[in-house]
C-alpha positions as CSV (number, residue, x, y, z in Angstrom):
1,M,-2.2,129.1,-78.1
2,P,-0.7,125.5,-78.6
3,E,-2.2,123.1,-76.7
4,Q,-0.6,122.3,-73.1
5,T,-0.3,119.1,-71.2
6,L,-0.6,119.1,-67.5
7,H,-0.3,116.5,-65.5
8,I,-2.5,116.3,-62.3
9,H,-2.3,114.1,-59.2
10,L,-5.9,113.3,-57.7
11,V,-5.2,112.3,-54.1
12,S,-8.3,111.1,-51.8
13,D,-8.3,109.4,-48.7
14,S,-11.3,108.3,-49.5
15,T,-13.0,107.2,-53.3
16,G,-11.8,110.3,-54.7
17,E,-15.0,111.6,-55.6
18,T,-15.0,114.8,-54.6
19,V,-11.4,116.1,-55.6
20,H,-12.1,114.5,-59.2
21,Q,-15.1,116.4,-59.6
22,V,-13.6,119.7,-58.2
23,A,-10.6,119.2,-60.7
24,R,-13.1,118.2,-63.6
25,A,-15.3,121.6,-62.8
26,C,-11.8,124.3,-62.7
27,L,-10.2,122.7,-65.5
28,A,-13.6,123.1,-67.4
29,Q,-12.7,127.0,-67.5
30,F,-9.2,126.4,-69.5
31,T,-9.2,125.5,-72.9
32,D,-6.2,124.3,-75.1
33,V,-4.9,122.3,-72.3
34,K,-4.8,118.1,-72.1
35,T,-5.1,116.7,-69.0
36,I,-3.5,113.3,-67.9
37,E,-5.0,112.3,-64.6
38,H,-3.1,110.3,-62.1
39,V,-6.0,108.9,-59.3
40,W,-4.9,108.1,-56.1
41,T,-7.4,106.8,-53.8
42,L,-7.8,105.4,-50.4
43,V,-4.4,106.8,-49.5
44,R,-4.5,106.3,-45.5
45,T,-0.5,104.6,-44.9
46,P,2.7,105.6,-45.1
47,A,3.2,102.8,-47.9
48,H,0.7,104.8,-50.1
49,L,2.4,107.6,-49.9
50,E,5.1,106.0,-51.2
51,A,3.5,105.1,-54.1
52,L,2.7,108.6,-54.3
53,F,5.7,110.5,-54.0
54,E,7.2,107.8,-56.8
55,G,4.6,109.0,-59.0
56,L,5.1,112.6,-58.5
57,A,8.6,112.1,-59.3
58,R,7.8,110.2,-62.5
59,N,5.3,113.0,-63.7
60,P,5.6,116.2,-61.9
61,G,2.5,118.7,-62.4
62,I,0.2,119.8,-60.0
63,L,-1.3,117.8,-56.8
64,L,-5.1,118.3,-55.5
65,M,-5.9,116.5,-52.5
66,S,-8.7,115.7,-50.1
67,I,-6.7,114.1,-47.2
68,I,-8.1,114.3,-43.5
69,D,-5.4,113.2,-41.3
70,Q,-3.2,116.0,-40.6
71,N,0.2,113.9,-40.5
72,L,-0.4,112.7,-44.1
73,R,-1.3,115.9,-45.4
74,S,2.1,117.6,-43.9
75,S,4.1,114.9,-45.4
76,I,2.3,115.8,-49.1
77,E,2.9,119.1,-48.6
78,K,6.4,118.7,-47.6
79,T,7.3,116.5,-50.7
80,C,5.4,118.5,-53.1
81,R,7.5,121.9,-51.7
82,S,10.9,119.6,-52.1
83,K,9.7,118.5,-55.7
84,G,8.2,122.0,-57.0
85,V,4.8,120.5,-57.4
86,P,2.2,123.0,-56.7
87,A,-0.4,121.2,-53.9
88,V,-3.9,122.5,-52.7
89,S,-6.2,120.8,-50.4
90,V,-9.7,121.6,-52.2
91,L,-11.7,121.2,-48.9
92,D,-9.8,123.5,-46.8
93,P,-11.3,126.8,-47.7
94,V,-15.0,125.5,-47.0
95,V,-14.2,123.8,-44.0
96,N,-12.4,126.5,-42.3
97,M,-15.2,128.9,-42.7
98,L,-17.9,126.3,-41.3
99,T,-15.1,125.9,-38.4
100,T,-15.2,129.7,-37.8
101,V,-19.2,129.8,-38.4
102,L,-20.4,127.0,-36.4
103,G,-17.5,127.3,-33.8
104,Q,-16.9,123.5,-33.9
105,V,-13.9,121.4,-34.5
106,M,-14.0,119.3,-37.8
107,T,-14.4,115.4,-36.9
108,N,-11.6,114.4,-38.9
109,L,-13.5,111.2,-40.3
110,P,-12.3,110.4,-43.8
111,G,-14.9,109.6,-46.1
112,G,-17.2,111.0,-44.1
113,Q,-19.7,112.4,-46.4
114,R,-20.1,108.8,-47.5
115,R,-21.3,107.5,-44.0
116,L,-24.0,104.9,-44.1
117,D,-26.5,106.8,-42.5
118,T,-30.3,107.3,-42.9
119,A,-29.3,109.6,-45.4
120,Y,-27.4,107.4,-47.8
121,F,-30.1,104.6,-47.2
122,A,-32.5,107.2,-48.7
123,R,-30.3,107.7,-51.7
124,M,-30.2,104.2,-52.2
125,A,-34.0,103.8,-52.1
126,A,-34.3,106.5,-54.3
127,V,-32.0,104.7,-57.1
128,D,-34.0,101.6,-56.5
129,F,-37.1,103.4,-57.0
130,A,-36.0,105.1,-60.4
131,V,-34.9,101.7,-61.8
132,G,-38.6,100.6,-60.9
133,H,-40.3,103.4,-62.5
134,D,-38.1,104.0,-65.2
135,D,-40.0,104.2,-68.8
136,G,-43.5,104.1,-67.6
137,M,-43.2,100.7,-65.2
138,N,-45.3,100.7,-62.0
139,M,-47.2,103.6,-62.9
140,G,-49.7,102.6,-60.3
141,N,-47.2,103.6,-57.5
142,L,-46.7,107.3,-58.0
143,K,-48.2,108.3,-54.5
144,K,-44.8,107.2,-53.4
145,A,-42.8,109.5,-56.0
146,D,-41.5,113.1,-55.5
147,M,-41.6,113.6,-59.1
148,L,-42.6,112.3,-62.4
149,I,-40.5,113.4,-65.9
150,V,-42.4,113.2,-68.7
151,G,-41.3,113.3,-72.5
152,I,-40.5,111.7,-75.8
153,S,-37.9,109.1,-76.8
154,R,-34.7,110.4,-76.2
155,T,-34.8,113.5,-74.0
156,S,-32.7,112.4,-71.2
157,K,-35.5,111.1,-69.2
158,T,-33.6,108.1,-67.5
159,P,-30.1,109.5,-66.9
160,T,-31.9,112.6,-65.4
161,S,-34.1,110.2,-63.4
162,M,-31.0,108.4,-62.4
163,Y,-29.1,111.5,-61.6
164,L,-31.6,113.1,-59.2
165,A,-32.0,109.5,-57.7
166,H,-28.7,109.8,-56.4
167,R,-29.4,113.3,-55.0
168,G,-32.2,111.5,-53.1
169,Y,-35.2,112.4,-54.8
170,K,-37.7,109.4,-55.8
171,V,-38.3,109.9,-59.8
172,A,-40.4,108.3,-62.0
173,N,-40.1,108.5,-65.8
174,Y,-42.7,108.0,-68.7
175,A,-41.9,108.0,-72.5
176,L,-44.9,109.4,-74.7
177,V,-45.3,107.3,-77.3
178,P,-47.2,108.8,-80.6
179,K,-50.7,108.1,-80.7
180,V,-51.0,106.4,-77.4
181,P,-52.6,109.1,-74.9
182,F,-51.0,109.7,-72.0
183,P,-52.3,107.7,-69.0
184,Q,-53.8,110.6,-67.1
185,H,-55.7,108.5,-64.8
186,Y,-52.6,107.7,-62.6
187,L,-52.3,111.5,-61.7
188,D,-56.1,111.7,-60.2
189,G,-55.7,112.4,-56.7
190,L,-52.1,112.5,-56.3
191,N,-50.2,115.7,-55.1
192,I,-47.3,115.2,-57.3
193,F,-44.7,117.4,-59.1
194,V,-44.5,116.9,-63.0
195,V,-42.0,118.1,-65.3
196,G,-41.8,117.5,-69.1
197,L,-38.7,117.4,-71.3
198,T,-38.6,118.3,-75.1
199,N,-35.6,118.5,-77.5
200,D,-34.9,120.1,-81.1
201,P,-36.4,117.8,-83.7
202,K,-33.6,118.2,-85.6
203,R,-31.1,117.1,-82.8
204,L,-33.8,114.4,-81.9
205,S,-33.4,112.8,-85.4
206,Q,-29.6,112.6,-85.1
207,I,-29.8,110.9,-82.0
208,R,-32.1,108.5,-82.9
209,R,-30.8,107.3,-86.1
210,T,-27.4,107.2,-84.2
211,R,-29.4,105.1,-81.8
212,Q,-31.1,102.6,-84.8
213,A,-27.6,102.4,-86.3
214,A,-26.2,100.9,-82.9
215,M,-28.9,98.6,-82.5
216,Q,-29.3,97.6,-86.2
217,D,-33.0,98.5,-86.3
218,N,-34.0,99.3,-89.7
219,A,-37.5,98.4,-89.3
220,N,-39.2,101.5,-87.8
221,E,-38.4,104.4,-90.3
222,D,-40.6,106.6,-88.6
223,Y,-38.7,106.6,-85.9
224,A,-36.2,109.0,-86.7
225,D,-38.2,110.9,-89.5
226,I,-37.9,114.8,-88.7
227,D,-41.7,115.0,-89.7
228,Q,-42.5,112.5,-87.3
229,I,-40.6,114.0,-84.6
230,T,-41.9,117.0,-85.0
231,D,-45.5,116.1,-84.5
232,E,-44.5,114.6,-81.3
233,V,-42.8,117.4,-80.0
234,R,-45.8,119.3,-80.8
235,S,-48.1,116.7,-79.1
236,A,-45.9,116.7,-76.2
237,R,-45.9,120.5,-75.8
238,R,-49.8,120.5,-76.0
239,L,-50.3,118.0,-73.4
240,F,-47.7,119.8,-71.0
241,A,-49.6,123.3,-71.5
242,S,-53.0,121.4,-71.2
243,N,-51.5,120.3,-67.5
244,G,-49.7,123.3,-66.6
245,W,-46.5,121.6,-66.3
246,P,-43.0,123.1,-66.7
247,V,-41.1,122.7,-69.6
248,I,-37.4,122.3,-70.1
249,D,-35.7,122.2,-73.7
250,V,-32.8,119.6,-73.3
251,T,-31.2,120.3,-76.5
252,R,-27.9,122.0,-75.1
253,R,-28.0,121.2,-71.5
254,S,-26.4,118.2,-70.2
255,V,-28.2,115.8,-67.7
256,E,-26.7,117.8,-64.8
257,E,-28.1,121.2,-66.2
258,T,-31.8,119.7,-66.8
259,A,-31.2,118.3,-63.4
260,A,-30.5,121.5,-61.9
261,A,-33.6,123.3,-63.9
262,I,-35.8,120.6,-62.9
263,L,-34.9,120.8,-58.7
264,Q,-35.6,125.2,-59.3
265,Y,-38.9,124.2,-60.5
266,Y,-39.4,121.6,-58.0
267,T,-38.4,123.7,-54.9
268,K,-40.7,126.4,-56.1
269,W,-43.6,123.7,-56.6
270,T,-43.1,123.0,-52.7
271,E,-43.0,126.0,-51.6
272,T,-46.1,127.1,-52.9
273,R,-47.7,123.9,-50.9
274,S,-46.1,124.4,-47.6
């Protein structure tokens, strides 16, 4: 089939992150579609609506929204019907189900999931922790960590740590260095979840060569050498096995998928200790 082009208007009364993620998740199921996103955030006044409607007139397509105010929603829905633009409120199915199950009325609070509450500050503290415990820093302070990620260079330790931090977990990560023993003593007396990350040596070699080229690093010839990397991977797997740590191969995983796999192991680990 020839590639289709779709204009998609993402409308939110807050940051737009929710409706954007829903759109991306759904569109990932359709191939050969070129999407042109029109992002409308903090839509809370009639003036904002006028700008939105002008945009719809210029580039009709579909509209996904996360709008709490009923008056604004009604206006958007009415305009979309008149223009023949399909529109969906992405939160409605779940909110309606919760209203039925809980027997409570929704609060009608725009951006309610981003309130500056205890959970929000806990997430910010987790992000600060991840930054301060990246790549083996402050290993003597692991008693405050929820988990430790261990792996050789370029196995997505840092982005995975940051992703988990935004989920509220205090994560430290440690980069294994060839011929340098893992500092096992930092774990003495600690009840901490540890997971090992590994990658296919050929894939790692490609990633490292790309990184060296970007950094114009021609001095460290062993860094991207396939034999050296194979030895690193084997050594890392021996370390993981000797400690009984779960191992995740990140070769064909996105950061989000790696984080999800880690959380599955972490949940099982916490359940065995409860």
